[in-house]
N, C-alpha and C positions, 0 to 999 in steps of 0.2 A: 482293681483286679485281685483275684485270689492269689495269695502268696504261698499257699501250700501246693505241693505237687499232687495234682489230681490223678484220678484213675487214668490209665493210658487210653487215649482216645482211639476210636475205630478208624482204620484207614479204608476208605470206600472208593472203589475203582470202577470206571465204566467198562462195559464189555459189549462189543458189537456182534459177536458170534460165539458159538460154543468153544471154538479153539481159543479165542481171546480170553474168555472166562477162565479157562483152565490155566492160561498163562498168568493172568492176574492173581489167581489164588496161589499158584506155584511160586510167584515172585514176591509174595508177601501181603496180599490184600486180606483184610479181615472180613470184608463183605464186598459184593459187586452189585451194580445196578444194571438192569438190562431192559430191553423193550421187546414186546411182542410184535406181530405183524400189523397191529392196529392200536390206536389210542395212546401212543406215546409221541413225544415231540421230536423224534428223529426218523421221519418217514424214509429219508434217503439212506439211513444206515442199513446194514444187512439185516439186522433184527433176527429174532428167534422164532422158529416155528414152535408149536406147542410141544412137539417131541423133543426138539433141542432144549427147550426150556426145562422140560422134565429131566433130561439128562444132566443139564447144568446144575439144577437144584440138587440132584442126587450127588453129583461130584462135589459140590460145595459142602453139603452136609456130611459127607464121608470124611472131609478134611476139617470139620468143625467150623466152617465158615457160613456166611449168610448170603441170601440172594433177595434183592428188592426189585420189583417189577414196576416200570413206569406206566401210569395211566393218567397222565397229567395234561391232556388236551383241554382246551376250552370247548366243552361239549355243546352241540346244537341239539335241537329236538330229535333230529334224524339219527343221532348217535346213541340215544339212551337205551333202546332195546338191545342193540348190538353189544353195548357195554355190559348189560345185565347177563347176556349169554356168555360173554367173555369171562366175566367174574365167576360164573358157574364152573367153567373149565379150570380157571386158576384155583378154585377151591379144592379141586381134586389133586393138584400137583404141589400144593402147599408151599408157596414162596413165604419168606419171612415177613415181608411187608409189601404193601402197594403204595406207590408215590402218586398222590392225587392233589389237584388244585381246585377243582370245580365242586361246589357244595352239592350239586345234584348227583354227581358221580360218587361223592362221599356217602350220600344217603343210600345209593344203590349198594355200595360195598357193605355198609352196616346191615343192610337187609339180607344180602346174598351170602356173604362170607365174613361175618363179624369176628370170627376167631383169628383172622389175619390182621396184623397191625397196620395202621395207616400212618404214613409220613406225609406231611403237608408240603407240597412242592414249592420251590422258590417262585414259581409262576403265580402264586397267591399273594405275592408282594408282602412278605412278613417283616415289617420294619419296627414293630413295637411290642412290648411285653403284654399289652392288652390283647393283641391278636393271638399271641402264643397261648394265653390263658383261655381265650375263647375256644381255640381248637382243642385244648386239653379237656375242657368241659364237654366238648362234642365227642371225645373218645380217641383223639389222635395221641400217639405215643411219641411223636417226633415232629419238629417243624424245621424246615430248611430256611435259613436266613436269606434275606434279600442281599444281593451283591453290593448294594449301596450302603450297608452298615459298616461302621467303624469298629475297631476292637473295643473301644470304650463303650459304644452302644450295645454290643453283644454282651459285654460284661455286666452292664446294667440290666439287660434282659434276664441273664442268668440269676441275678440276685432277686428278681421279682416274679419268678415262675416256680411251679412245684419242682421238687428235686427229681421226680420221676418223669418229667417231660424233657426229652433230649433235644439238643441243638445240633443241627447239621449245617456245615458251612463250606462253600467252595473255597479252596485254598490254592488251586492251580488250574490253569487252562484258559480258554478263550473267554473274553468278556463281551457279553451282548451289549449293544449300545442303547437299547431302550430299557425302560424300567424293569429290572429283573428278567429281561428276556422277552417281554411281551411286545415283540417287534411288529410294526405295521408296514415297514418298507417292502418286505418281500411280497406281501399281498398287493400292494399298490403298484409295484413295478412289473410283476410277473404273473399275478393271479394265484400265486402259491402261498397258502396261509401258514405263516410261521407258528401260529397257535394251534394248528392241526398237524404239525410235524413235518411240513414241507418247505422249510425255510431254504431260500437260495443264497443266503448270506450276502445280501447287497451291501452290508456295512463293510465288506472287504473289496468292493469295486472301486475303480478310480472314477472321479467325478469332475465335470467341468460345468460352468454356468454360462448362460447367454443372457444378453440384455435385449429387451423386446425391440428396441430401435436399431439394433445391429445384428440382424439374423445371420446365422452362419459363422459368426465370430465367436469362437469358444475361448473362454477365459478359465485358466486353471484355478482350482480352489486352493488358496494358500493360507498359511497360518501366521498369526502374530500371538501376542501373549493372551489374547482373548478369543482367538479365531476358531475356525471350523474343524477343530480336531475331533469332533464327535464320531466321524466316520471310520476311524482307523486305529482302534485300540491295540496296545501291546497286550501280551498274554500275562495273566496273573501268575505270580510265583511267590510263595510264602515260605520257601524252604529255609531261608535265612532268619525266619522269625517264628520258629516252632515254639519257643518258650512263651511268647506273647499269646499265640493261638491257644496253647494249653491252659494258661492261667486265666484266660477270658472265660473258661468254662465250657468250651465247645466239646461235644461228645463224639462227633463224627467229622473227620476231615475228608472232604469230598474233592475228587479230581474230576474235572470236566473232560469230555472227549469220547462220547459214545460212537463216534465215527472214525476213531483213530486205529492205527495198525497195531499188531501184536508187539512190534518193536517199541513203539511209543509207550504202550501200556506197561511193558516189562521194564523199560528204563525208568519211567516215572515212579512206578510202584516200588521197585527195588530201592531207589534212592530215598524216597520218603520213608519207607520201612526202616532203612538204616538210620536216617536222621532221628526219627521218633525213638527208636530203640536206644540209640546212642545217648540221647538226652536223658532218658530214664535210667540208663546205666550210670552216667556221670555228665552233668552239664558242661564240664570242662572238655570232655571228649567230644561232645557235640560242637562246641565252639571251634576246637582245633580242626574238625573235619568239614567245616563249612565250605572251604575252597574245593574240596573233593566233591561235595554234593553238587555245587554249581557246575563243576566240570562234567559230572555225569548227567545232570539234568539237561545240559546243553547238547548232549549227544543224540537227542531226539528232535524232530522238527518243531520249531517254535517261531514266535514273531517278536523277539525282544521281550523283556520282562518288566513288570510293574507290580507294585503292591496294591493296586486298585484303590478302593475306598477305605482300606483298613486303618490308615493313619490320617484320615480326613478327606475333604473333597479332592477330587482329581484335578490336576493342572494340565497344562500343555505338554508336560514331560511324560504324561501317561499315554500319549499318542505317538504314532509313527507318521512322519511327514515326507520322507524322501522316497518311499516305495511302499507297496502293499504285499510284498512277498514274504514267504517263510524262510527262516534260516534252516538249512539242511546240512548237517555235518556228516551224517552217516546214512547209508542206504541199507534198507532191510532186504536180506537175501532169502531167508527161510527159517524154519523152525524144525528141530530134530523130532521126528515122529517115531522112530524105532530103528532097528538094525536087522538086516537080512542075513541069510545063511552064509553069505560070503564075507560077512563082517563089515559091510559097508552101511553107512547111515542114510536113512531115507529122509528127504525133505520134499516139500512142494515149492518149487522155485517161485520167488516173488520179484526178483530182478536179475538181470544177466550178470554172470561172472564166469571166469575162465580158469582152466588148469594153469597152475603156476602163479596165480594171484595170491597175495597175502590178504587174509580176511581176519575177522575177530569173532571169537566165540564168547558169547555173553552168558554167564551162568547165574542161576538164582542165588547162589551163595555170595555173590558180589565180585567174583573173579571175572576178569576180562583177559582172554588168552589169544595172542596172535598165532595164527597157524597158516600153513601153506596148503593150497588146494592141490593134492597129489593126483587124484583121479576123479572123474565124473563119468557115471555109467547110466544109461537109460534103462527102462523097464525090461527091455529085451536083452540086456547085457552088453550092448554096444558101447564102446569107449567114445567119449565126447570131448572135444577140445574146449567147448563152452556150452552154456545152457541158455539160449536166447528166447525160448518159448515160455511165455507167462504161465504159471501154475502147472508146469510139467513136473511129473513125479520123477525124481532122479536119486541116485545113490552116490555117496561121497566117501573118499578116503582123505581125512585131514591130518592123519598122523598121530592122533591122540584118541583116548577114550572119551566118548561123549555120552550124554544122558538125554532122555526124553525131556523136551521143553527147553533145552539149550537153544539159544537164538544165534543166528549168523548175521553179521553185519559188516559193512565195508566203509572205512573212513574215506571221505571224498577229498580231493585236492582242494586247497583254498583257492578261491577265485579272486 
């Protein structure tokens, strides 16, 4: 591994909507990756209309940040002409890069909008430096490493590829169970193709097996030191290992989660931003703050943590055996959108809360402030005791000055 302190890597954050994009950038992202209505691998995400994409790119560029657009499906013949037209539209709004895995789609990009950088998706199974060099010769500026690579392997790739070819690596989020995410289970069980963006996440389901001579008798799938742990991975989290990530020569640190809430995006972005900046300020400061990072990263929904393949092959410890549920310590209530003439702050409610409750304001600066809900008022000016209606526009008095993009959350009682 490189023993010198490399250039500070990019923090790359997923965004499911225009609002989440703005949250990601406000809370510390250097770049975001988004999907349009078609040709990305998150068809169930909200995704961006072309107009929202245009606004998001404009917002990012005004703040000196970048936007990458996913077009990483495994394309069939029927997709190619649509992709060509889609790229013509993208050419006009000028994202900073397209994320592509299919060579046919790559060729279309080079024909239609060659001025836009191409990043090769993890879906292309990029596990050796020969693959990286091949894509560099083809004109790619970045390759996303397969999740199955170790830190040592990534370091070896860095030593054997051109300096101007960037390495992007997932360092936090869900772990797909098939090779770099090319999952076949969703298609098999439900007819929804994971490689066309419609994954139903069957790796998160509970499974039983039956023996053909004992129909109707369901046997639970259990684990031993070699057993069936492939179906229920913990979430990747490398926040305790930022020095290793940096010295391996990774240029972009990627967070998984293009279907996550604004609260998740804000919490993960803010925490990794602080960890990276602390390390570059003083490695000792970073080491002292590791408990704080872990505490903050645990305030968003997660599934227990693992370091994945970074330190060698996974073991049974990488999987969850007792349940398939997420850990949820905080509930997302809403995001501050502005202030009305009466001095009350506007939010769009995301979960119910009530007057008199204590909630927490999460600020981009790193502050977390406990406040009491003094008033809730609807659009007509009527006082409310609580706000039970999802996505209702309401106005709040929390007793303190707030800013646009402050997030509101509530700590849940331990079960």
